[in-house]
Backbone and ligand atoms as CSV (ligand in chain L), in Angstrom:
chain,resi,resn,atom,element,x,y,z
A,1,UNK,N,N,-4.662,-18.127,-6.958
A,1,UNK,CA,C,-4.735,-17.150,-5.879
A,1,UNK,C,C,-6.168,-17.329,-5.218
A,2,UNK,N,N,-6.206,-17.297,-3.892
A,2,UNK,CA,C,-7.529,-17.251,-3.378
A,2,UNK,C,C,-7.775,-16.395,-2.128
A,3,UNK,N,N,-8.767,-15.953,-1.769
A,3,UNK,CA,C,-9.165,-15.010,-0.638
A,3,UNK,C,C,-8.554,-13.682,-0.898
A,4,UNK,N,N,-8.598,-12.974,0.252
A,4,UNK,CA,C,-8.251,-11.506,0.145
A,4,UNK,C,C,-6.702,-11.470,0.381
A,5,UNK,N,N,-6.014,-10.670,-0.438
A,5,UNK,CA,C,-4.656,-10.468,-0.196
A,5,UNK,C,C,-4.348,-8.881,-0.040
A,6,UNK,N,N,-3.890,-8.541,1.159
A,6,UNK,CA,C,-3.547,-7.176,1.365
A,6,UNK,C,C,-2.099,-6.967,1.112
A,7,UNK,N,N,-1.736,-5.903,0.361
A,7,UNK,CA,C,-0.422,-5.424,0.237
A,7,UNK,C,C,-0.170,-4.304,1.034
A,8,UNK,N,N,0.841,-4.399,1.904
A,8,UNK,CA,C,1.070,-3.258,2.916
A,8,UNK,C,C,2.664,-2.908,2.735
A,9,UNK,N,N,2.960,-1.759,3.196
A,9,UNK,CA,C,4.271,-1.286,3.179
A,9,UNK,C,C,4.421,0.250,3.009
A,10,UNK,N,N,5.524,0.746,3.108
A,10,UNK,CA,C,5.923,2.259,3.027
A,10,UNK,C,C,5.388,2.800,1.663
A,11,UNK,N,N,5.176,4.034,1.793
A,11,UNK,CA,C,4.893,4.801,0.596
A,11,UNK,C,C,6.016,4.490,-0.354
A,12,UNK,N,N,5.618,4.255,-1.672
A,12,UNK,CA,C,6.569,4.089,-2.765
A,12,UNK,C,C,7.137,2.698,-2.783
A,13,UNK,N,N,6.601,1.749,-1.873
A,13,UNK,CA,C,7.268,0.356,-1.990
A,13,UNK,C,C,6.629,-0.396,-3.278
A,14,UNK,N,N,5.593,0.128,-3.846
A,14,UNK,CA,C,5.218,-0.483,-5.197
A,14,UNK,C,C,3.899,-1.242,-4.949
A,15,UNK,N,N,3.150,-0.942,-3.957
A,15,UNK,CA,C,1.804,-1.763,-3.653
A,15,UNK,C,C,0.921,-1.555,-4.797
A,16,UNK,N,N,0.725,-0.464,-5.299
A,16,UNK,CA,C,-0.337,-0.253,-6.450
A,16,UNK,C,C,0.211,-0.812,-7.668
A,17,UNK,N,N,1.453,-0.663,-7.916
A,17,UNK,CA,C,2.080,-1.051,-9.197
A,17,UNK,C,C,1.991,-2.568,-9.219
A,18,UNK,N,N,2.522,-3.270,-8.094
A,18,UNK,CA,C,2.428,-4.814,-8.202
A,18,UNK,C,C,0.943,-5.161,-8.100
A,19,UNK,N,N,0.086,-4.659,-7.340
A,19,UNK,CA,C,-1.218,-4.985,-7.185
A,19,UNK,C,C,-1.978,-5.160,-8.546
A,20,UNK,N,N,-1.755,-3.887,-9.377
A,20,UNK,CA,C,-2.458,-3.840,-10.764
A,20,UNK,C,C,-1.893,-4.713,-11.572
A,21,UNK,N,N,-0.548,-5.152,-11.592
A,21,UNK,CA,C,0.092,-6.021,-12.504
A,21,UNK,C,C,-0.319,-7.489,-12.086
A,22,UNK,N,N,-0.603,-7.696,-10.826
A,22,UNK,CA,C,-1.075,-9.038,-10.433
A,22,UNK,C,C,-2.553,-9.120,-10.944
A,23,UNK,N,N,-3.285,-8.168,-10.804
A,23,UNK,CA,C,-4.731,-8.306,-11.419
A,23,UNK,C,C,-4.853,-8.380,-12.816
A,24,UNK,N,N,-3.734,-7.845,-13.533
A,24,UNK,CA,C,-3.810,-7.904,-14.977
A,24,UNK,C,C,-3.419,-9.291,-15.468
A,25,UNK,N,N,-2.458,-10.019,-14.701
A,25,UNK,CA,C,-2.024,-11.288,-15.154
A,25,UNK,C,C,-3.170,-12.263,-14.755
A,26,UNK,N,N,-3.743,-12.168,-13.658
A,26,UNK,CA,C,-4.644,-13.116,-13.080
A,26,UNK,C,C,-6.055,-12.958,-13.350
A,27,UNK,N,N,-6.468,-11.773,-13.610
A,27,UNK,CA,C,-7.943,-11.467,-13.575
A,27,UNK,C,C,-8.650,-11.331,-12.429
A,28,UNK,N,N,-7.801,-11.379,-11.274
A,28,UNK,CA,C,-8.411,-11.208,-9.986
A,28,UNK,C,C,-8.711,-9.726,-9.703
A,29,UNK,N,N,-9.855,-9.480,-8.819
A,29,UNK,CA,C,-10.313,-8.112,-8.623
A,29,UNK,C,C,-9.218,-7.417,-7.865
A,30,UNK,N,N,-9.018,-6.120,-8.154
A,30,UNK,CA,C,-8.061,-5.201,-7.572
A,30,UNK,C,C,-8.594,-3.982,-6.947
A,31,UNK,N,N,-8.408,-3.571,-5.582
A,31,UNK,CA,C,-8.715,-2.445,-5.127
A,31,UNK,C,C,-7.510,-1.717,-4.511
A,32,UNK,N,N,-7.512,-0.445,-4.964
A,32,UNK,CA,C,-6.419,0.549,-4.436
A,32,UNK,C,C,-7.054,1.292,-3.254
A,33,UNK,N,N,-6.711,1.115,-2.066
A,33,UNK,CA,C,-7.419,1.630,-0.888
A,33,UNK,C,C,-7.561,3.240,-0.946
A,34,UNK,N,N,-6.411,3.925,-1.323
A,34,UNK,CA,C,-6.455,5.346,-1.581
A,34,UNK,C,C,-7.479,5.799,-2.544
A,35,UNK,N,N,-7.675,5.008,-3.741
A,35,UNK,CA,C,-8.658,5.317,-4.636
A,35,UNK,C,C,-10.009,5.130,-4.122
A,36,UNK,N,N,-10.269,3.932,-3.457
A,36,UNK,CA,C,-11.559,3.777,-2.859
A,36,UNK,C,C,-11.922,4.879,-1.816
A,37,UNK,N,N,-11.071,5.326,-0.999
A,37,UNK,CA,C,-11.252,6.500,-0.200
A,37,UNK,C,C,-11.602,7.667,-1.001
A,38,UNK,N,N,-10.910,7.947,-1.958
A,38,UNK,CA,C,-11.304,9.132,-2.910
A,38,UNK,C,C,-12.482,9.068,-3.513
A,39,UNK,N,N,-12.958,7.877,-3.991
A,39,UNK,CA,C,-14.337,7.673,-4.430
A,39,UNK,C,C,-15.353,7.959,-3.450
A,40,UNK,N,N,-15.183,7.401,-2.393
A,40,UNK,CA,C,-16.107,7.549,-1.147
A,40,UNK,C,C,-16.317,8.989,-0.764
A,41,UNK,N,N,-15.117,9.758,-0.739
A,41,UNK,CA,C,-15.094,11.148,-0.215
A,41,UNK,C,C,-15.370,12.135,-1.355
A,42,UNK,N,N,-15.334,11.627,-2.599
A,42,UNK,CA,C,-15.558,12.691,-3.764
A,42,UNK,C,C,-14.384,13.694,-3.877
A,43,UNK,N,N,-13.196,13.381,-3.354
A,43,UNK,CA,C,-12.092,14.117,-3.450
A,43,UNK,C,C,-10.724,13.472,-3.306
A,44,UNK,N,N,-9.581,14.101,-3.644
A,44,UNK,CA,C,-8.341,13.419,-3.714
A,44,UNK,C,C,-7.735,13.284,-2.200
A,45,UNK,N,N,-6.924,12.332,-2.117
A,45,UNK,CA,C,-6.324,12.187,-0.609
A,45,UNK,C,C,-5.844,13.506,-0.205
A,46,UNK,N,N,-5.056,14.198,-1.096
A,46,UNK,CA,C,-4.377,15.453,-0.671
A,46,UNK,C,C,-5.533,16.494,-0.258
A,47,UNK,N,N,-6.699,16.529,-1.054
A,47,UNK,CA,C,-7.730,17.422,-0.554
A,47,UNK,C,C,-8.427,16.884,0.701
A,48,UNK,N,N,-8.443,15.729,0.930
A,48,UNK,CA,C,-9.002,15.237,2.250
A,48,UNK,C,C,-8.059,15.911,3.458
A,49,UNK,N,N,-6.727,15.589,3.260
A,49,UNK,CA,C,-5.908,15.994,4.202
A,49,UNK,C,C,-5.941,17.586,4.369
A,50,UNK,N,N,-6.139,18.275,3.244
A,50,UNK,CA,C,-6.067,19.731,3.467
A,50,UNK,C,C,-7.287,20.290,4.028
A,51,UNK,N,N,-8.513,19.748,3.526
A,51,UNK,CA,C,-9.754,20.464,3.979
A,51,UNK,C,C,-10.470,19.698,5.132
A,52,UNK,N,N,-10.186,18.421,5.534
A,52,UNK,CA,C,-10.763,17.696,6.591
A,52,UNK,C,C,-9.688,17.391,7.655
A,53,UNK,N,N,-8.462,17.322,7.262
A,53,UNK,CA,C,-7.301,16.940,8.251
A,53,UNK,C,C,-7.221,15.308,8.059
A,54,UNK,N,N,-5.869,15.178,8.637
A,54,UNK,CA,C,-5.444,13.740,8.765
A,54,UNK,C,C,-6.313,12.766,9.405
A,55,UNK,N,N,-6.785,13.092,10.650
A,55,UNK,CA,C,-7.567,12.178,11.383
A,55,UNK,C,C,-8.858,11.819,10.464
A,56,UNK,N,N,-9.466,12.697,9.931
A,56,UNK,CA,C,-10.538,12.336,9.140
A,56,UNK,C,C,-10.302,11.303,8.015
A,57,UNK,N,N,-9.050,11.483,7.445
A,57,UNK,CA,C,-8.677,10.681,6.363
A,57,UNK,C,C,-8.547,9.309,6.949
A,58,UNK,N,N,-7.927,9.149,8.150
A,58,UNK,CA,C,-7.521,7.969,8.706
A,58,UNK,C,C,-8.880,7.231,9.217
A,59,UNK,N,N,-9.928,7.995,9.546
A,59,UNK,CA,C,-11.227,7.325,9.816
A,59,UNK,C,C,-11.695,6.688,8.643
A,60,UNK,N,N,-11.681,7.576,7.490
A,60,UNK,CA,C,-12.302,7.115,6.215
A,60,UNK,C,C,-11.614,5.807,5.809
A,61,UNK,N,N,-10.367,5.909,5.893
A,61,UNK,CA,C,-9.445,4.784,5.412
A,61,UNK,C,C,-9.817,3.626,6.174
A,62,UNK,N,N,-9.893,3.571,7.475
A,62,UNK,CA,C,-10.248,2.485,8.221
A,62,UNK,C,C,-11.655,1.969,7.939
A,63,UNK,N,N,-12.645,2.745,7.732
A,63,UNK,CA,C,-14.016,2.323,7.420
A,63,UNK,C,C,-14.037,1.721,6.046
A,64,UNK,N,N,-13.209,2.346,5.045
A,64,UNK,CA,C,-13.217,1.730,3.747
A,64,UNK,C,C,-12.579,0.393,3.759
A,65,UNK,N,N,-11.445,0.200,4.440
A,65,UNK,CA,C,-10.817,-1.170,4.648
A,65,UNK,C,C,-11.781,-2.129,5.056
A,66,UNK,N,N,-12.484,-1.740,6.034
A,66,UNK,CA,C,-13.527,-2.788,6.492
A,66,UNK,C,C,-14.708,-3.142,5.579
A,67,UNK,N,N,-14.965,-2.221,4.764
A,67,UNK,CA,C,-16.070,-2.539,3.774
A,67,UNK,C,C,-15.623,-3.318,2.625
A,68,UNK,N,N,-14.319,-3.701,2.416
A,68,UNK,CA,C,-13.879,-4.466,1.250
A,68,UNK,C,C,-13.978,-5.933,1.476
A,69,UNK,N,N,-14.938,-6.624,0.712
A,69,UNK,CA,C,-15.106,-7.950,0.689
A,69,UNK,C,C,-15.264,-8.397,-0.607
A,70,UNK,N,N,-14.376,-9.549,-0.962
A,70,UNK,CA,C,-14.614,-10.122,-2.382
A,70,UNK,C,C,-15.851,-10.774,-2.478
A,71,UNK,N,N,-16.184,-10.936,-3.893
A,71,UNK,CA,C,-17.420,-11.625,-4.229
A,71,UNK,C,C,-17.326,-13.053,-3.636
A,72,UNK,N,N,-18.384,-13.676,-3.191
A,72,UNK,CA,C,-18.256,-15.092,-2.540
A,72,UNK,C,C,-17.439,-15.972,-3.288
A,73,UNK,N,N,-16.463,-16.441,-2.640
A,73,UNK,CA,C,-15.513,-17.527,-3.332
A,73,UNK,C,C,-14.432,-17.032,-4.079
A,74,UNK,N,N,-14.442,-15.697,-4.369
A,74,UNK,CA,C,-13.522,-15.184,-5.331
A,74,UNK,C,C,-12.405,-14.544,-4.507
A,75,UNK,N,N,-11.212,-14.315,-5.351
A,75,UNK,CA,C,-9.990,-13.660,-4.827
A,75,UNK,C,C,-10.129,-12.172,-4.875
A,76,UNK,N,N,-9.306,-11.420,-4.155
A,76,UNK,CA,C,-9.252,-10.067,-4.369
A,76,UNK,C,C,-7.888,-9.516,-3.670
A,77,UNK,N,N,-7.358,-8.527,-4.520
A,77,UNK,CA,C,-5.988,-7.873,-4.040
A,77,UNK,C,C,-6.364,-6.580,-3.625
A,78,UNK,N,N,-5.867,-6.093,-2.372
A,78,UNK,CA,C,-6.059,-4.780,-1.952
A,78,UNK,C,C,-4.674,-4.169,-1.732
A,79,UNK,N,N,-4.483,-3.016,-2.364
A,79,UNK,CA,C,-3.214,-2.141,-2.080
A,79,UNK,C,C,-3.501,-1.234,-1.035
A,80,UNK,N,N,-2.999,-1.310,0.107
A,80,UNK,CA,C,-3.317,-0.310,1.221
A,80,UNK,C,C,-2.458,0.773,1.140
A,81,UNK,N,N,-2.860,1.902,1.859
A,81,UNK,CA,C,-2.005,2.964,2.028
A,81,UNK,C,C,-0.907,2.731,2.897
A,82,UNK,N,N,0.098,3.526,2.877
A,82,UNK,CA,C,1.331,3.167,3.748
A,82,UNK,C,C,0.959,3.212,5.300
A,83,UNK,N,N,0.066,4.021,5.743
A,83,UNK,CA,C,-0.322,4.199,6.978
A,83,UNK,C,C,-1.589,3.229,7.444
A,84,UNK,N,N,-2.046,2.612,6.530
A,84,UNK,CA,C,-3.196,1.844,6.820
A,84,UNK,C,C,-2.909,0.895,8.060
A,85,UNK,N,N,-1.910,0.083,7.997
A,85,UNK,CA,C,-1.773,-0.943,9.079
A,85,UNK,C,C,-1.523,-0.438,10.538
A,86,UNK,N,N,-1.213,1.024,10.623
A,86,UNK,CA,C,-0.876,1.572,11.846
A,86,UNK,C,C,-1.966,1.922,12.674
A,87,UNK,N,N,-3.088,1.948,12.070
A,87,UNK,CA,C,-4.341,2.301,12.865
A,87,UNK,C,C,-4.683,1.101,13.810
A,88,UNK,N,N,-5.231,1.578,14.979
A,88,UNK,CA,C,-5.664,0.461,15.884
A,88,UNK,C,C,-6.692,-0.527,15.340
A,89,UNK,N,N,-6.294,-1.827,15.394
A,89,UNK,CA,C,-7.267,-2.858,14.980
A,89,UNK,C,C,-7.068,-3.234,13.449
A,90,UNK,N,N,-6.375,-2.382,12.676
A,90,UNK,CA,C,-6.313,-2.586,11.132
A,90,UNK,C,C,-5.553,-3.903,10.871
A,91,UNK,N,N,-4.326,-4.151,11.598
A,91,UNK,CA,C,-3.663,-5.425,11.161
A,91,UNK,C,C,-4.421,-6.523,11.673
A,92,UNK,N,N,-5.048,-6.451,12.864
A,92,UNK,CA,C,-6.026,-7.592,13.264
A,92,UNK,C,C,-7.074,-7.865,12.243
A,93,UNK,N,N,-7.754,-6.702,11.794
A,93,UNK,CA,C,-8.872,-7.097,10.864
A,93,UNK,C,C,-8.234,-7.862,9.450
A,94,UNK,N,N,-7.110,-7.300,8.994
A,94,UNK,CA,C,-6.543,-7.759,7.833
A,94,UNK,C,C,-6.166,-9.369,8.038
A,95,UNK,N,N,-5.539,-9.474,9.132
A,95,UNK,CA,C,-5.012,-10.892,9.444
A,95,UNK,C,C,-6.033,-11.783,9.590
A,96,UNK,N,N,-7.179,-11.420,10.144
A,96,UNK,CA,C,-8.413,-12.221,10.305
A,96,UNK,C,C,-9.088,-12.484,9.071
A,97,UNK,N,N,-9.129,-11.692,8.094
A,97,UNK,CA,C,-9.922,-11.697,6.812
A,97,UNK,C,C,-9.095,-12.224,5.635
A,98,UNK,N,N,-7.745,-12.123,5.659
A,98,UNK,CA,C,-7.016,-12.709,4.493
A,98,UNK,C,C,-5.552,-12.789,4.907
A,99,UNK,N,N,-4.652,-12.794,3.818
A,99,UNK,CA,C,-3.284,-12.797,3.927
A,99,UNK,C,C,-2.694,-11.423,3.771
A,100,UNK,N,N,-1.617,-11.043,4.567
A,100,UNK,CA,C,-1.077,-9.750,4.462
A,100,UNK,C,C,0.364,-9.949,4.039
A,101,UNK,N,N,0.589,-9.292,2.946
A,101,UNK,CA,C,2.126,-9.312,2.339
A,101,UNK,C,C,2.718,-7.958,2.528
A,102,UNK,N,N,3.929,-7.914,3.170
A,102,UNK,CA,C,4.686,-6.618,3.360
A,102,UNK,C,C,5.677,-6.464,2.204
A,103,UNK,N,N,5.528,-5.523,1.327
A,103,UNK,CA,C,6.308,-5.299,0.208
A,103,UNK,C,C,7.390,-4.349,0.894
A,104,UNK,N,N,8.691,-4.830,0.601
A,104,UNK,CA,C,9.825,-4.105,1.075
A,104,UNK,C,C,10.764,-3.737,0.029
A,105,UNK,N,N,11.029,-2.449,-0.233
A,105,UNK,CA,C,12.053,-2.042,-1.269
A,105,UNK,C,C,13.209,-1.589,-0.538
A,106,UNK,N,N,14.214,-1.562,-1.207
A,106,UNK,CA,C,15.417,-0.839,-0.608
A,106,UNK,C,C,15.302,0.572,-0.257
A,107,UNK,N,N,15.904,1.100,0.678
A,107,UNK,CA,C,15.648,2.642,1.013
A,107,UNK,C,C,15.991,3.520,-0.241
A,108,UNK,N,N,17.085,3.116,-1.066
A,108,UNK,CA,C,17.492,3.827,-2.260
A,108,UNK,C,C,16.257,3.756,-3.164
A,109,UNK,N,N,15.573,2.760,-3.492
A,109,UNK,CA,C,14.642,2.705,-4.478
A,109,UNK,C,C,13.352,3.389,-3.869
A,110,UNK,N,N,13.111,3.312,-2.653
A,110,UNK,CA,C,12.048,4.099,-2.131
A,110,UNK,C,C,12.168,5.560,-2.218
A,111,UNK,N,N,13.417,5.972,-1.996
A,111,UNK,CA,C,13.775,7.355,-1.952
A,111,UNK,C,C,13.494,7.834,-3.417
A,112,UNK,N,N,14.026,7.089,-4.310
A,112,UNK,CA,C,14.004,7.586,-5.659
A,112,UNK,C,C,12.454,7.637,-6.139
A,113,UNK,N,N,11.718,6.651,-5.759
A,113,UNK,CA,C,10.174,6.666,-6.164
A,113,UNK,C,C,9.588,7.798,-5.597
A,114,UNK,N,N,9.878,8.024,-4.322
A,114,UNK,CA,C,9.036,9.210,-3.649
A,114,UNK,C,C,9.576,10.521,-4.133
A,115,UNK,N,N,10.867,10.684,-4.570
A,115,UNK,CA,C,11.282,12.017,-4.918
A,115,UNK,C,C,10.406,12.266,-6.211
A,116,UNK,N,N,10.197,11.309,-7.009
A,116,UNK,CA,C,9.513,11.467,-8.353
A,116,UNK,C,C,7.931,11.643,-8.112
A,117,UNK,N,N,7.414,11.344,-6.864
A,117,UNK,CA,C,5.919,11.429,-6.706
A,117,UNK,C,C,5.576,12.045,-5.225
A,118,UNK,N,N,6.504,12.925,-4.826
A,118,UNK,CA,C,6.310,13.679,-3.565
A,118,UNK,C,C,5.047,14.418,-3.534
A,119,UNK,N,N,4.772,15.100,-4.724
A,119,UNK,CA,C,3.648,16.113,-4.512
A,119,UNK,C,C,2.278,15.423,-4.387
A,120,UNK,N,N,2.000,14.234,-4.884
A,120,UNK,CA,C,0.747,13.506,-4.576
A,120,UNK,C,C,0.508,12.936,-3.307
A,121,UNK,N,N,1.597,13.144,-2.408
A,121,UNK,CA,C,1.468,12.694,-1.064
A,121,UNK,C,C,1.521,13.792,-0.089
A,122,UNK,N,N,0.438,14.122,0.722
A,122,UNK,CA,C,0.395,15.152,1.531
A,122,UNK,C,C,1.366,15.185,2.622
A,123,UNK,N,N,1.850,13.985,3.054
A,123,UNK,CA,C,2.825,13.767,4.158
A,123,UNK,C,C,4.246,14.269,3.706
A,124,UNK,N,N,4.502,14.363,2.333
A,124,UNK,CA,C,5.798,14.508,1.813
A,124,UNK,C,C,6.078,15.791,1.045
A,125,UNK,N,N,4.869,16.651,0.939
A,125,UNK,CA,C,4.949,17.756,0.072
A,125,UNK,C,C,6.031,18.728,0.604
A,126,UNK,N,N,6.831,19.176,-0.389
A,126,UNK,CA,C,7.711,20.313,-0.025
A,126,UNK,C,C,9.038,19.881,0.526
A,127,UNK,N,N,9.118,18.521,0.728
A,127,UNK,CA,C,10.464,18.009,1.412
A,127,UNK,C,C,11.457,18.093,0.420
A,128,UNK,N,N,12.795,18.514,0.961
A,128,UNK,CA,C,13.899,18.332,0.117
A,128,UNK,C,C,14.384,16.984,0.071
A,129,UNK,N,N,15.313,16.542,-0.948
A,129,UNK,CA,C,15.738,15.122,-0.982
A,129,UNK,C,C,16.327,14.715,0.410
A,130,UNK,N,N,17.146,15.637,1.091
A,130,UNK,CA,C,17.875,15.260,2.295
A,130,UNK,C,C,16.757,15.069,3.352
A,131,UNK,N,N,15.759,15.916,3.515
A,131,UNK,CA,C,14.629,15.757,4.549
A,131,UNK,C,C,13.863,14.482,4.301
A,132,UNK,N,N,13.704,14.290,2.880
A,132,UNK,CA,C,12.753,13.084,2.617
A,132,UNK,C,C,13.579,11.787,3.122
A,133,UNK,N,N,14.769,11.729,2.725
A,133,UNK,CA,C,15.515,10.491,3.129
A,133,UNK,C,C,15.573,10.303,4.688
A,134,UNK,N,N,15.687,11.349,5.357
A,134,UNK,CA,C,15.626,11.363,6.954
A,134,UNK,C,C,14.139,10.758,7.361
A,135,UNK,N,N,13.280,11.477,6.674
A,135,UNK,CA,C,11.885,11.119,7.097
A,135,UNK,C,C,11.631,9.500,6.742
A,136,UNK,N,N,11.862,8.963,5.688
A,136,UNK,CA,C,11.765,7.661,5.261
A,136,UNK,C,C,12.358,6.774,6.436
A,137,UNK,N,N,13.616,7.012,6.761
A,137,UNK,CA,C,14.267,6.223,7.734
A,137,UNK,C,C,13.545,6.294,9.115
A,138,UNK,N,N,13.199,7.453,9.520
A,138,UNK,CA,C,12.427,7.607,10.721
A,138,UNK,C,C,10.996,6.927,10.643
A,139,UNK,N,N,10.257,7.315,9.690
A,139,UNK,CA,C,8.835,6.756,9.729
A,139,UNK,C,C,8.929,5.231,9.472
A,140,UNK,N,N,9.693,4.747,8.681
A,140,UNK,CA,C,9.763,3.375,8.364
A,140,UNK,C,C,10.107,2.582,9.691
A,141,UNK,N,N,11.159,3.197,10.517
A,141,UNK,CA,C,11.336,2.547,11.800
A,141,UNK,C,C,10.144,2.486,12.651
A,142,UNK,N,N,9.471,3.570,12.729
A,142,UNK,CA,C,8.297,3.775,13.662
A,142,UNK,C,C,7.089,2.850,13.192
A,143,UNK,N,N,7.149,2.622,11.966
A,143,UNK,CA,C,5.918,1.771,11.335
A,143,UNK,C,C,6.342,0.019,11.435
A,144,UNK,N,N,7.675,-0.179,11.665
A,144,UNK,CA,C,8.127,-1.539,11.518
A,144,UNK,C,C,7.223,-2.506,12.393
A,145,UNK,N,N,6.884,-2.142,13.549
A,145,UNK,CA,C,6.243,-3.103,14.426
A,145,UNK,C,C,4.772,-3.410,13.880
A,146,UNK,N,N,4.179,-2.591,13.105
A,146,UNK,CA,C,3.005,-2.955,12.603
A,146,UNK,C,C,3.220,-3.763,11.348
A,147,UNK,N,N,4.015,-3.319,10.435
A,147,UNK,CA,C,4.332,-3.945,9.078
A,147,UNK,C,C,4.814,-5.372,9.289
A,148,UNK,N,N,5.819,-5.705,10.506
A,148,UNK,CA,C,6.318,-6.905,10.649
A,148,UNK,C,C,5.479,-7.947,11.057
A,149,UNK,N,N,4.147,-7.506,11.360
A,149,UNK,CA,C,3.127,-8.636,11.771
A,149,UNK,C,C,2.552,-9.408,10.481
A,150,UNK,N,N,3.010,-8.918,9.311
A,150,UNK,CA,C,2.491,-9.490,8.053
A,150,UNK,C,C,2.835,-11.010,8.009
A,151,UNK,N,N,2.045,-11.743,7.158
A,151,UNK,CA,C,2.196,-13.195,7.058
A,151,UNK,C,C,3.452,-13.502,6.188
A,152,UNK,N,N,3.628,-12.550,5.176
A,152,UNK,CA,C,4.751,-12.829,4.187
A,152,UNK,C,C,5.453,-11.455,3.856
A,153,UNK,N,N,6.751,-11.509,3.726
A,153,UNK,CA,C,7.416,-10.484,3.294
A,153,UNK,C,C,7.983,-10.701,1.764
A,154,UNK,N,N,7.824,-9.568,0.979
A,154,UNK,CA,C,8.117,-9.797,-0.481
A,154,UNK,C,C,9.045,-8.665,-0.903
A,155,UNK,N,N,10.119,-9.016,-1.626
A,155,UNK,CA,C,11.039,-8.026,-1.959
A,155,UNK,C,C,10.514,-7.176,-3.210
A,156,UNK,N,N,10.132,-5.991,-3.084
A,156,UNK,CA,C,9.560,-5.234,-4.306
A,156,UNK,C,C,10.459,-4.266,-4.877
A,157,UNK,N,N,11.712,-4.584,-4.703
A,157,UNK,CA,C,12.811,-3.619,-5.258
A,157,UNK,C,C,12.849,-3.594,-6.949
A,158,UNK,N,N,12.226,-4.629,-7.484
A,158,UNK,CA,C,12.458,-4.801,-8.882
A,158,UNK,C,C,11.160,-4.595,-9.633
A,159,UNK,N,N,10.603,-3.217,-9.555
A,159,UNK,CA,C,9.458,-2.942,-10.191
A,159,UNK,C,C,9.434,-1.707,-11.076
A,160,UNK,N,N,10.657,-1.481,-11.456
A,160,UNK,CA,C,11.015,-0.178,-12.229
A,160,UNK,C,C,10.981,-0.430,-13.705
A,161,UNK,N,N,10.899,-1.603,-14.189
A,161,UNK,CA,C,10.776,-1.819,-15.619
A,161,UNK,C,C,9.631,-2.846,-15.887
A,162,UNK,N,N,9.250,-2.834,-17.177
A,162,UNK,CA,C,8.115,-3.931,-17.349
A,162,UNK,C,C,8.573,-5.301,-17.109
A,163,UNK,N,N,9.836,-5.429,-17.456
A,163,UNK,CA,C,10.494,-6.850,-17.199
A,163,UNK,C,C,10.484,-7.291,-15.788
A,164,UNK,N,N,10.959,-6.190,-15.014
A,164,UNK,CA,C,11.001,-6.401,-13.599
A,164,UNK,C,C,9.664,-6.754,-12.926
A,165,UNK,N,N,8.549,-5.813,-13.374
A,165,UNK,CA,C,7.325,-6.068,-12.896
A,165,UNK,C,C,6.829,-7.559,-13.264
A,166,UNK,N,N,7.081,-7.877,-14.566
A,166,UNK,CA,C,6.623,-9.288,-14.867
A,166,UNK,C,C,7.318,-10.285,-14.134
A,167,UNK,N,N,8.640,-10.207,-13.904
A,167,UNK,CA,C,9.327,-11.159,-12.965
A,167,UNK,C,C,8.751,-11.132,-11.550
A,168,UNK,N,N,8.521,-9.913,-10.980
A,168,UNK,CA,C,7.986,-9.949,-9.693
A,168,UNK,C,C,6.679,-10.551,-9.540
A,169,UNK,N,N,5.810,-10.374,-10.544
A,169,UNK,CA,C,4.544,-10.936,-10.622
A,169,UNK,C,C,4.612,-12.457,-10.608
A,170,UNK,N,N,5.474,-13.070,-11.424
A,170,UNK,CA,C,5.706,-14.499,-11.464
A,170,UNK,C,C,6.237,-15.039,-10.124
A,171,UNK,N,N,7.127,-14.286,-9.513
A,171,UNK,CA,C,7.758,-14.581,-8.184
A,171,UNK,C,C,6.631,-14.549,-7.111
A,172,UNK,N,N,5.796,-13.611,-7.119
A,172,UNK,CA,C,4.854,-13.315,-6.142
A,172,UNK,C,C,3.734,-14.512,-6.261
A,173,UNK,N,N,3.484,-14.851,-7.526
A,173,UNK,CA,C,2.442,-15.946,-7.749
A,173,UNK,C,C,3.001,-17.295,-7.282
A,174,UNK,N,N,4.292,-17.517,-7.253
A,174,UNK,CA,C,4.878,-18.620,-6.982
A,174,UNK,C,C,4.904,-18.959,-5.440
A,175,UNK,N,N,4.809,-17.914,-4.711
A,175,UNK,CA,C,4.776,-17.910,-3.188
A,175,UNK,C,C,3.574,-17.773,-2.510
A,176,UNK,N,N,2.526,-17.255,-3.215
A,176,UNK,CA,C,1.384,-16.783,-2.591
A,176,UNK,C,C,0.349,-18.226,-2.507
L,1,S3P,C1,C,0.110,7.521,3.490
L,1,S3P,C2,C,0.322,6.822,2.363
L,1,S3P,C3,C,-0.357,7.295,1.128
L,1,S3P,C4,C,-1.779,7.753,1.471
L,1,S3P,C5,C,-1.579,8.883,2.323
L,1,S3P,C6,C,-0.866,8.665,3.636
L,1,S3P,C7,C,1.026,7.156,4.714
L,1,S3P,O1,O,-0.628,5.863,0.369
L,1,S3P,O2,O,-2.623,6.608,2.095
L,1,S3P,O3,O,-0.929,9.821,1.541
L,1,S3P,O4,O,0.710,7.601,5.848
L,1,S3P,O5,O,2.125,6.353,4.518
L,1,S3P,P1,P,0.571,5.183,-0.448
L,1,S3P,O6,O,1.421,4.352,0.597
L,1,S3P,O7,O,-0.061,4.438,-1.532
L,1,S3P,O8,O,1.385,6.268,-1.002
């Protein structure tokens, strides 16, 4: 693996899970953009949304994205937030500095993963299963034009077991 690799895609598509597993297998540096924003702000993503607002979060997210550069000559994997590619200039930045991989999971897998982890995501808090399913369909459609500019599309539906993660890592490494 070489250069910067940005993992993008909707919430719950497995960006962090796959990124961490890729880093564990290859020894390549890994940054989770939400975590990098949390470190920079000294509070969680949910706290930033609550106390400073979504716009503030989006500005911090864009600034942090631009600050990420791998050590000279080394590779680095960045797991973006679901909304990262939608900010003006963000896809241009990523396409100019590395390769962008769009992780796509089936709507069923995405719904299941998000039902289990709704509360950590300020945009989803308090949604019923029905509302969440409708939100996923609508928000994914709205984001499609940004995500679809990625260099590569990768099926991330198989990340729910250790074996599935292992197979997905091997498959990813064979195409990257
Ligand atoms: C968001 C996705 C989240 C996080 C924030 C907003 C979005 O990241 O950045 O809650 O707008 O889709 P994940 O995709 O890692 O959940």
